[in-house]
PAVORO-946080 format. One record per residue (C-alpha): residue number from 0; residue in one letter; x, y, z. Coordinates in pm, whole numbers, m for minus. Each point is the difference from the previous one (the first is absolute). Example, Ala and Ser with C-alpha at 12.3 -4.5 7.8 and 13.67 -1.06 7.14 Angstrom:
BEGIN
+-----+------+--------+--------+--------+
! pos ! code !     c1 !     c2 !     c3 !
+-----+------+--------+--------+--------+
!   0 !    a !   1230 !   m450 !    780 !
!   1 !    s !    137 !    344 !    m66 !
+-----+------+--------+--------+--------+
// end
This chain:
BEGIN
+-----+------+--------+--------+--------+
! pos ! code !     c1 !     c2 !     c3 !
+-----+------+--------+--------+--------+
!   0 !    m !    876 !   m708 !  m4720 !
!   1 !    p !   m372 !     77 !     15 !
!   2 !    v !   m117 !    213 !    293 !
!   3 !    a !   m265 !   m254 !    104 !
!   4 !    f !    262 !   m276 !     30 !
!   5 !    l !    224 !    228 !    204 !
!   6 !    l !   m286 !     87 !    239 !
!   7 !    i !    m86 !   m367 !     48 !
!   8 !    l !    364 !    m84 !     69 !
!   9 !    l !     29 !    287 !    247 !
!  10 !    s !   m320 !   m101 !    182 !
!  11 !    l !    136 !   m353 !     43 !
!  12 !    c !    316 !    136 !    160 !
!  13 !    l !   m180 !    221 !    253 !
!  14 !    p !   m130 !   m155 !    322 !
!  15 !    n !   m375 !    m42 !      7 !
!  16 !    a !   m228 !    101 !    285 !
!  17 !    r !    m57 !   m358 !    119 !
!  18 !    g !    373 !    m70 !     12 !
!  19 !    q !     67 !    317 !    201 !
!  20 !    g !   m213 !   m119 !    291 !
!  21 !    a !    234 !   m290 !     59 !
!  22 !    a !    308 !    223 !    m18 !
!  23 !    y !   m132 !    266 !    238 !
!  24 !    p !   m218 !   m140 !    278 !
!  25 !    p !   m229 !    248 !    174 !
!  26 !    a !    131 !    180 !    306 !
!  27 !    p !   m101 !   m195 !    310 !
!  28 !    r !   m255 !    135 !    244 !
!  29 !    l !    147 !     40 !    345 !
!  30 !    n !   m142 !    m99 !    332 !
!  31 !    a !     74 !    225 !    297 !
!  32 !    e !    278 !   m227 !    130 !
!  33 !    q !    184 !     18 !   m333 !
!  34 !    l !    m40 !    377 !    m19 !
!  35 !    i !    142 !     42 !    351 !
!  36 !    a !    298 !   m220 !    m89 !
!  37 !    y !     73 !    192 !   m322 !
!  38 !    y !    m40 !    341 !    165 !
!  39 !    q !    274 !    m55 !    263 !
!  40 !    e !    244 !    275 !     81 !
!  41 !    g !    319 !      2 !   m202 !
!  42 !    p !    350 !    m78 !    126 !
!  43 !    s !    189 !    236 !    229 !
!  44 !    r !    160 !    306 !   m152 !
!  45 !    g !    313 !    m91 !   m192 !
!  46 !    e !    m93 !   m368 !    m45 !
!  47 !    m !    m80 !   m143 !   m342 !
!  48 !    a !   m354 !   m125 !    m47 !
!  49 !    d !    m74 !   m329 !   m169 !
!  50 !    p !   m146 !     66 !   m349 !
!  51 !    a !   m283 !   m247 !     64 !
!  52 !    f !    m87 !    186 !    320 !
!  53 !    l !     m5 !    334 !   m184 !
!  54 !    l !   m222 !   m143 !   m272 !
!  55 !    g !   m245 !   m137 !    259 !
!  56 !    q !     m4 !    331 !    185 !
!  57 !    r !    m72 !    192 !   m320 !
!  58 !    y !   m274 !   m246 !    m89 !
!  59 !    a !   m163 !     50 !    341 !
!  60 !    k !     15 !    379 !    m29 !
!  61 !    g !   m143 !    m15 !   m351 !
!  62 !    y !   m274 !   m235 !    117 !
!  63 !    l !    m92 !    238 !    282 !
!  64 !    a !     m4 !    295 !   m240 !
!  65 !    g !   m216 !   m184 !   m253 !
!  66 !    v !   m259 !   m107 !    255 !
!  67 !    a !    m11 !    345 !    159 !
!  68 !    d !    m30 !    174 !   m336 !
!  69 !    a !   m279 !   m230 !   m115 !
!  70 !    a !   m213 !     72 !    308 !
!  71 !    q !     94 !    368 !     51 !
!  72 !    g !   m301 !    230 !     m5 !
!  73 !    r !   m250 !   m285 !     18 !
!  74 !    q !     84 !   m215 !    301 !
!  75 !    w !    249 !    227 !    173 !
!  76 !    c !    100 !    365 !    m37 !
!  77 !    d !    348 !    142 !     31 !
!  78 !    a !    m18 !    327 !    190 !
!  79 !    g !    357 !     84 !   m101 !
!  80 !    r !    127 !     13 !    357 !
!  81 !    l !    229 !   m302 !    m24 !
!  82 !    k !    268 !   m105 !   m244 !
!  83 !    t !    m44 !   m321 !   m196 !
!  84 !    l !    283 !   m158 !    199 !
!  85 !    e !   m184 !     76 !    325 !
!  86 !    i !   m326 !   m144 !   m134 !
!  87 !    d !    180 !   m316 !   m115 !
!  88 !    a !    168 !    m40 !    339 !
!  89 !    h !   m338 !     37 !    172 !
!  90 !    i !   m153 !   m268 !   m223 !
!  91 !    v !    284 !   m244 !     64 !
!  92 !    a !    m15 !     66 !    375 !
!  93 !    e !   m374 !    m74 !     m2 !
!  94 !    l !     54 !   m317 !   m203 !
!  95 !    k !    257 !   m117 !    256 !
!  96 !    k !   m261 !     34 !    276 !
!  97 !    l !   m226 !   m255 !   m168 !
!  98 !    p !     m7 !   m358 !    128 !
!  99 !    p !    194 !   m251 !   m214 !
! 100 !    g !   m316 !   m145 !   m157 !
! 101 !    a !   m121 !    340 !   m115 !
! 102 !    r !    339 !     74 !   m157 !
! 103 !    q !    m65 !   m279 !   m250 !
! 104 !    r !   m285 !    201 !   m155 !
! 105 !    d !     33 !    212 !   m311 !
! 106 !    a !    219 !    301 !     77 !
! 107 !    s !   m188 !    237 !   m230 !
! 108 !    t !   m330 !    m48 !    185 !
! 109 !    l !    170 !     53 !    335 !
! 110 !    i !    188 !    308 !   m125 !
! 111 !    v !   m319 !    167 !   m122 !
! 112 !    a !   m174 !    m75 !    331 !
! 113 !    i !    288 !    154 !    195 !
! 114 !    l !      4 !    310 !   m221 !
! 115 !    a !   m379 !     41 !     21 !
! 116 !    r !     11 !    m22 !    378 !
! 117 !    r !    292 !    243 !     40 !
! 118 !    f !    m85 !    241 !   m285 !
! 119 !    p !   m378 !     m3 !    m55 !
! 120 !    c !   m153 !    210 !   m274 !
! 121 !    t !   m213 !    290 !    126 !
! 122 !    t !   m177 !     52 !   m333 !
! 123 !    p !   m166 !   m258 !   m223 !
! 124 !    p !    213 !   m142 !   m283 !
! 125 !    p !    m34 !    166 !   m341 !
! 126 !    m !   m238 !   m156 !   m247 !
! 127 !    g !    156 !   m223 !   m264 !
! 128 !    g !    320 !    m52 !    198 !
+-----+------+--------+--------+--------+
// end
């Protein structure tokens, strides 16, 4: 079998880039209300957690980490005094204080604003970052 024919056959069997978009939709952006709901405390010690709950909780923690990492050093500065878990809890507590209408806004924008207010940078951000 010629190599060219084999490559064509193989390329027809592999999923193409356009087809992948339909199979894997982009991760949804969260509003503050959704983030608060996903971030809830887990079940009491000894109780089994619902797998869907655990997945939502992990998603919320990953979302918080991604937003914080993206803005770190430019819009807020971690002084290293608090653990990530403490920073996340502070963010969620601040989001809960918002009126219901404000909780419908994009969570990432609100998270960065909270971090910038609580952990301002004392030096200008580095160039190119």
